[in-house]
ROVO-731846 format. One record per residue: x, z, y of N, C-alpha, C in turn; residue in three letters. Coordinates in steps of 0.1 Angstrom, whole numbers, always signed. Atoms other than C-alpha are relative to their C-alpha. Layout:
BEGIN
R, X, Z, Y, X, Z, Y, X, Z, Y, ala
...
END
This chain:
BEGIN
R, +8, -12, -4, +157, -4, +25, -14, -4, +5, met
R, +14, +3, -4, +119, -4, +30, -3, +7, +13, ile
R, +4, -6, -13, +108, +2, +66, -15, +0, +0, lys
R, +14, -1, +0, +73, +14, +73, -5, +7, -12, gly
R, +6, -7, +12, +49, +27, +47, +1, -8, -12, ser
R, -1, +7, +13, +48, +18, +11, -11, -11, +0, phe
R, +11, +10, +0, +15, +0, +17, +4, -12, +9, met
R, -5, +11, -8, +31, -21, +44, +9, -9, -8, asp
R, -9, +7, +9, +57, -31, +19, -8, -8, -10, tyr
R, +8, +7, +9, +31, -40, -7, -8, -11, +6, ile
R, +8, +11, -7, +10, -60, +18, +9, -12, +2, asn
R, -9, +11, -2, +41, -80, +26, +3, -7, -13, glu
R, -3, +6, +13, +49, -86, -10, -12, -8, -6, gln
R, +12, +7, +5, +13, -97, -17, -1, -15, +5, met
R, -1, +14, -4, +22, -129, +2, +7, -9, -10, lys
R, -7, +7, +11, +43, -139, -28, -10, -1, -12, asn
R, +10, +2, +11, +19, -155, -54, +3, +7, -13, pro
R, -4, -6, +13, +39, -142, -84, -2, +15, +1, glu
R, +2, -14, -1, +39, -107, -71, -15, +4, +0, phe
R, +14, -2, -1, +2, -109, -63, -7, -1, -14, lys
R, +5, +1, +13, -6, -121, -98, +4, +12, -9, glu
R, -5, -12, +8, +15, -93, -114, -8, +12, +4, ala
R, +8, -12, -5, -2, -67, -91, -14, -1, -5, trp
R, +14, +1, +5, -37, -80, -100, -1, +3, -15, asp
R, +1, -2, +14, -29, -79, -137, +2, +14, -4, asn
R, -2, -14, +3, -20, -42, -135, -12, +8, +3, phe
R, +11, -8, -3, -54, -32, -124, -6, +6, -12, asn
R, +4, -9, -11, -69, -5, -126, +11, +9, +4, pro
R, -11, -9, -3, -36, +14, -126, +5, -1, +14, glu
R, -5, +2, -13, -23, -1, -95, -10, +2, +11, leu
R, +10, -3, -10, -56, +2, -77, -1, +15, +2, glu
R, +0, -14, -1, -55, +39, -85, +12, +5, +8, leu
R, -13, -4, -8, -19, +42, -72, -2, -4, +14, leu
R, +2, +4, -14, -28, +22, -41, -9, +10, +8, lys
R, +10, -9, -7, -58, +44, -32, +6, +14, +1, ser
R, -7, -13, -1, -37, +76, -39, +10, -1, +12, phe
R, -10, +1, -11, -9, +64, -16, -7, -1, +14, ile
R, +7, +2, -12, -33, +53, +11, -6, +13, +5, glu
R, +5, -13, -4, -51, +87, +12, +11, +10, +3, ile
R, -11, -9, -2, -19, +106, +9, +7, -2, +13, lys
R, -6, +3, -12, -4, +88, +38, -9, +2, +12, glu
R, +9, -2, -11, -35, +89, +59, -1, +15, +4, lys
R, +2, -15, -2, -38, +127, +55, +14, +7, +3, lys
R, -13, -6, -2, +0, +132, +59, +4, +10, -10, gly
R, -3, -10, +11, +3, +151, +26, +13, -4, -7, leu
R, -11, +3, +8, +34, +154, +6, -4, +3, -15, thr
R, +2, -2, +14, +36, +154, -32, -1, +15, -3, gln
R, -1, -14, +2, +45, +191, -31, -13, +7, +5, ser
R, +12, -5, -5, +14, +199, -10, -12, -3, -9, glu
R, +11, +4, +9, -9, +180, -33, +1, +7, -13, ile
R, -2, -7, +12, +6, +195, -64, -4, +15, +1, ala
R, +4, -14, -2, +2, +230, -50, -16, +1, +0, lys
R, +15, +0, +0, -35, +222, -43, -6, -2, -14, arg
R, +5, +3, +14, -39, +210, -79, +4, +11, -9, met
R, -5, -11, +9, -22, +241, -93, +10, -4, -10, gly
R, -10, +5, +8, +7, +222, -107, +13, -1, +8, thr
R, -13, +1, -7, +44, +215, -98, +2, -15, +5, lys
R, -3, +13, -5, +56, +185, -78, +6, -10, -10, gln
R, -6, +10, +10, +77, +170, -106, -11, -5, -10, pro
R, +11, +5, +9, +45, +168, -128, -8, -11, +7, ala
R, +7, +10, -8, +27, +149, -100, +8, -12, +2, leu
R, -9, +11, -2, +57, +127, -94, +0, -9, -13, ser
R, +0, +7, +13, +57, +118, -132, -13, -7, -1, arg
R, +13, +7, +1, +20, +110, -131, +0, -13, +9, leu
R, +0, +11, -9, +25, +87, -101, +10, -11, -5, gln
R, -10, +10, +5, +56, +70, -116, -6, -8, -12, lys
R, +7, +6, +12, +35, +63, -148, -13, -7, +4, glu
R, +12, +7, -5, +8, +48, -126, -13, +7, -4, leu
R, +12, -8, +4, -16, +76, -137, -5, -5, -14, phe
R, +5, +6, +12, -18, +57, -170, -5, +10, -11, glu
R, +4, -10, +10, -20, +89, -192, -7, +12, +6, asn
R, +7, -11, -6, -39, +110, -167, -14, +1, -6, ala
R, +13, -2, +5, -71, +125, -180, -10, +0, +12, thr
R, +11, +0, -10, -104, +124, -161, +1, +14, +7, ile
R, -1, -14, -5, -100, +162, -156, +12, +0, +10, ser
R, -12, +0, -9, -65, +157, -140, -4, -9, +13, thr
R, +4, +8, -11, -79, +129, -118, -10, +7, +9, leu
R, +9, -7, -9, -107, +151, -106, +7, +11, +8, lys
R, -8, -10, -7, -82, +178, -97, +8, -7, +12, lys
R, -7, +7, -10, -62, +152, -78, -9, -4, +11, leu
R, +10, +3, -10, -93, +140, -60, -3, +12, +9, ala
R, +4, -13, -7, -102, +176, -50, +12, +3, +9, leu
R, -12, -3, -8, -66, +181, -38, +1, -9, +12, ala
R, +0, +10, -11, -69, +150, -16, -12, +0, +9, leu
R, +13, +0, -7, -103, +159, -4, -7, -14, +0, asp
R, +5, +14, +3, -115, +126, -19, -10, +0, -11, ala
R, +10, +1, +10, -141, +114, -42, +6, -10, -11, arg
R, -4, +8, +11, -132, +100, -77, -11, -8, -5, leu
R, +10, +9, +5, -151, +70, -88, +6, -7, -12, ile
R, -5, +7, +12, -147, +57, -124, -12, -7, -5, val
R, +11, +8, +5, -169, +29, -136, +5, -13, -6, lys
R, -3, +12, +6, -170, -2, -156, -7, -11, +8, phe
R, +6, +11, -7, -177, -36, -140, +2, -13, -9, gln
R, -2, +12, +7, -182, -70, -155, +11, -8, +6, thr
R, -11, +8, -5, -153, -94, -151, -6, -11, +9, lys
R, +5, +11, -9, -157, -120, -123, +6, -13, -3, gln
END
């Protein structure tokens, strides 16, 4: 059983080099998921509350989250940002 927040769990797992490498290789999907969870937890929102604000149903939001937002459109991400009272930033960066 995971105690604490999801991000506490992830931060603990990041100490494992294999987990960290796998996490880093999933960017940007995992960065999107991480930022979603952080804002959701900080604001104390449930999936149902966020889905209602987006004008959709909780199972649809759950499916998006489980899929790491991989098939989400920019339009859907904008609705999600609005529901979270957050700003969506999408950009390209050179590899480091």
